[in-house]
C-alpha angles and dihedrals in degrees: 000000000000091000091051092051091050090051091051091050090050093050091049089057095049123115125216116225138171122233150148126247107241098170133031125183127160099324096322120107135193111209125196109215113235101171134016143153084244106064093197089067095061110108094020124108133234128194112233146182123212123248114260093239090074089072091057090047090049090237125142121191111236136199105270094032118137107224147175114238133197113209123191128213087257089062095251114146129208126185105226102172139020110213120224113291129228089210141327138205130207096213112052089028098226139128139205095025114175101180138018113205108202111203118201134161123238086221141358093061103027113225119264101219094189093059088044093052091044091056094046088052092049090050094048092048090053096046095255123139116232128219124184121213114190110198131192093039088154087071098049136359115260095196094116093049090048090051093049097048098037087055088051090056096255116131106235126200121194116199150134109242093189088061102039092167089068092052103040095124093047093047091051091050090051090050089052090050094057097034113125092014142098104246129181121203117214129182143137123260113282099025093105100250094149091047089053093050090049091049091050098044109014098161097047107032107034095100096042096046090050087057091047090049092053091051091051092047089055092048094241098154093146097072113137094208115106116183135183119203119206103221098168135002108301090355117116127180125198136181124224111196113189096014091122090061095054121133100240096197097036092055094041091235092141135019133205091242090054097043099092095052088047088066100053093175089059095038089057089071100033101083096067097056119132093242125049092216094051113147092202091229105109110322124143111254093026110144090202093058088045091051091051091052090049093051095248093117120041110247090226091057092051091046089054091048091052092047093050091045091056092045093052093041090057094059115116102226090207091063094059 
């Protein structure tokens, strides 16, 4: 009885605040306070646990979630409500993503366009804008890649992060593109993702990206820690190690029904095909196939579309 009375007194003293989860690790959450009855708390962080009822509701708080928090006089925080999400992904476990910045190298390592196209499709399917950053352009021209992805409606930035002075205008344009948004950077080991983050935000991210870089160098892509860094007002940057290796079908990040619209450059030609049930793979009378032959759609983009179509088609729906 005494314990219950103490609990009631603690609850009575609690303050409700609004915030955003900026770090998630194994059931512990760091929340940045965005609104509170106590103005001095705004901008500070509080470590929280989630209320037990989320497990019964099959809800898991994610980095990027906007939440309501209850904070006791002892400083303990509890997430009591997850506000409606714009989107969410299973891997990486994040929510409310505005932009996915895909970082590749023009050389060393050579770009894997299938993985690139897979990720742009995942982003489009989940309502996430995609930006392409091609690094190491001092080693090889990225003009062809820029042409392909700009034509596909994906803003493409070509730069050399190791020589930021040579790419000042491009870096500033990329900063403007993600300003005011929650943007996650994804790229394979060796493409210079950490160098790019340092070039973009040298004063705020140098320490953190060094840590990220060391994790990547050790191959630790299974870390359960997901962190958002506030680099400017209302601008959050996150890192997604291992995202490129994700099982698209297994994590339900993309469906066969949503595939076509996830390739807007291909979808633009698909509605005038001879047959209404055209798969846009190789049929006679297919306007997509015709556009590929005429150079209006990049062959690599269509090859990725075909490969993803077959991968998603092969899924046994009973195993989901």
